[in-house]
C-alpha positions as CSV (number, residue, x, y, z in Angstrom):
1,M,-0.1,-0.1,0.0
2,T,1.3,3.5,-0.8
3,V,0.1,6.5,1.2
4,K,1.0,10.0,-0.3
5,N,-1.0,13.2,-1.2
6,L,-1.9,13.3,-5.0
7,K,-1.3,17.1,-4.9
8,E,0.3,19.3,-2.5
9,S,-1.8,20.9,0.3
10,V,-1.6,24.4,1.5
11,Q,-0.7,23.5,5.1
12,E,2.2,25.3,6.8
13,A,5.1,23.2,7.3
14,P,8.4,23.3,9.1
15,D,11.3,24.7,7.1
16,H,13.1,21.4,7.0
17,L,10.2,20.1,5.1
18,S,10.0,22.5,2.3
19,P,8.1,21.3,-0.7
20,D,11.3,21.9,-2.8
21,R,13.0,19.2,-1.1
22,E,12.6,15.5,-2.3
23,K,10.1,13.5,-0.6
24,K,11.3,10.9,1.9
25,L,10.2,7.3,1.7
26,V,9.1,5.6,4.9
27,F,8.7,1.7,4.5
28,L,6.6,0.1,7.3
29,T,6.0,-3.6,7.8
30,S,3.8,-5.5,10.2
31,R,3.1,-9.1,11.2
32,V,6.3,-10.9,10.3
33,H,5.3,-13.3,13.2
34,P,1.6,-14.4,13.2
35,G,1.1,-14.2,17.0
36,E,2.0,-10.6,17.1
37,S,-1.7,-9.7,16.7
38,P,-1.5,-6.2,18.4
39,A,0.6,-5.1,15.4
40,S,-2.4,-5.3,13.0
41,F,-4.4,-2.9,15.5
42,I,-1.3,-0.5,15.3
43,C,-0.7,-0.7,11.8
44,Q,-4.4,-0.2,11.2
45,G,-4.3,2.9,13.3
46,V,-1.4,4.3,11.5
47,I,-3.0,3.7,8.1
48,D,-6.2,5.5,9.4
49,F,-4.3,8.4,10.6
50,L,-2.1,8.8,7.5
51,V,-5.1,8.7,5.3
52,S,-7.2,11.1,7.5
53,Q,-7.9,14.9,7.1
54,H,-5.9,15.6,10.3
55,P,-3.5,18.6,9.6
56,V,-0.4,16.7,10.6
57,A,-1.3,13.7,8.4
58,Q,-1.8,16.0,5.3
59,I,1.7,17.6,6.0
60,L,3.1,14.1,6.4
61,R,1.7,13.2,3.1
62,D,3.0,16.1,1.6
63,H,6.5,15.5,2.3
64,V,6.9,11.7,3.1
65,I,5.5,8.9,0.9
66,F,4.7,5.9,2.9
67,K,5.0,2.1,1.6
68,I,3.0,-0.2,4.0
69,V,2.9,-3.8,4.0
70,P,0.4,-4.5,6.9
71,M,1.1,-8.4,6.9
72,L,4.4,-9.9,5.9
73,N,3.2,-13.4,6.9
74,P,-0.4,-13.8,5.9
75,D,-0.3,-17.6,5.4
76,G,1.1,-18.1,8.9
77,V,-1.5,-15.5,10.2
78,Y,-4.4,-17.7,8.5
79,L,-3.0,-20.9,9.9
80,G,-3.0,-19.6,13.4
81,N,0.9,-20.1,13.7
82,Y,2.8,-18.1,16.4
83,R,6.1,-17.4,14.7
84,C,6.3,-19.5,11.4
85,S,5.1,-19.3,7.9
86,L,3.1,-22.1,6.1
87,M,6.5,-23.7,5.2
88,G,7.6,-23.6,8.9
89,F,10.1,-20.6,8.5
90,D,10.7,-17.8,11.1
91,L,10.8,-15.1,8.4
92,N,12.8,-12.8,10.6
93,R,15.6,-15.2,10.1
94,H,15.6,-14.9,6.3
95,W,16.0,-11.4,5.5
96,Q,19.6,-11.7,4.4
97,D,18.8,-14.2,1.6
98,P,15.1,-14.8,1.2
99,S,13.9,-17.5,-1.3
100,P,11.2,-16.5,-3.7
101,W,9.7,-20.0,-3.3
102,A,10.0,-20.5,0.5
103,H,9.6,-16.7,1.5
104,P,7.8,-15.1,-1.3
105,T,6.4,-12.2,0.7
106,L,9.8,-11.4,2.2
107,H,11.6,-11.8,-1.2
108,A,9.1,-9.4,-2.7
109,V,9.4,-6.7,-0.1
110,K,13.2,-7.2,-0.1
111,Q,13.3,-6.7,-4.0
112,L,11.1,-3.7,-3.6
113,I,13.3,-1.8,-1.1
114,M,16.5,-3.0,-3.1
115,Q,15.0,-1.5,-6.2
116,M,13.8,1.8,-4.7
117,N,17.1,2.2,-3.0
118,Q,19.1,1.7,-6.6
119,D,17.1,4.1,-8.4
120,P,18.9,7.5,-8.7
121,R,15.5,9.3,-8.7
122,A,14.3,7.6,-5.8
123,W,13.6,9.2,-2.6
124,S,15.8,8.8,0.4
125,L,15.2,5.6,2.1
126,M,14.5,5.7,5.8
127,R,14.4,2.2,7.5
128,V,11.4,1.9,10.0
129,P,11.3,-1.2,12.2
130,G,8.3,-3.3,11.6
131,F,5.4,-3.1,14.0
132,E,5.8,-6.0,16.4
133,G,3.8,-6.7,19.6
134,S,5.4,-8.3,22.7
135,A,5.1,-8.6,26.4
136,R,7.9,-5.9,26.4
137,G,5.8,-3.5,24.4
138,L,6.5,-2.3,20.9
139,H,9.9,-2.3,19.3
């Protein structure tokens, strides 16, 4: 999912977010572990806020493009697994070299990130950790 303004709004923004500057890209992911169900609620809240008419959300959309993958492990979630995908893999352990066959969602997301990072016209890439829920809170 991509969230951005189709046209620039007339909201006042801080100087460091001037419209002349290139838009930043923020990539958010969620639910790499199926058992982290609170992450779905947090991700939904972020999406709801970003697409709202709130003035801060409008300014953010003017200056940042959000790429959001709300569920990296949909098969594991559907099956009710706690940490693993349909194939029995903990996807967090396969970011280095994901297989298109065994880890298709991870592979696709990594390819997209690498493609965006290689394009000289691309926005600056800011890494934002995925939403994960745990007993220690969000991290």
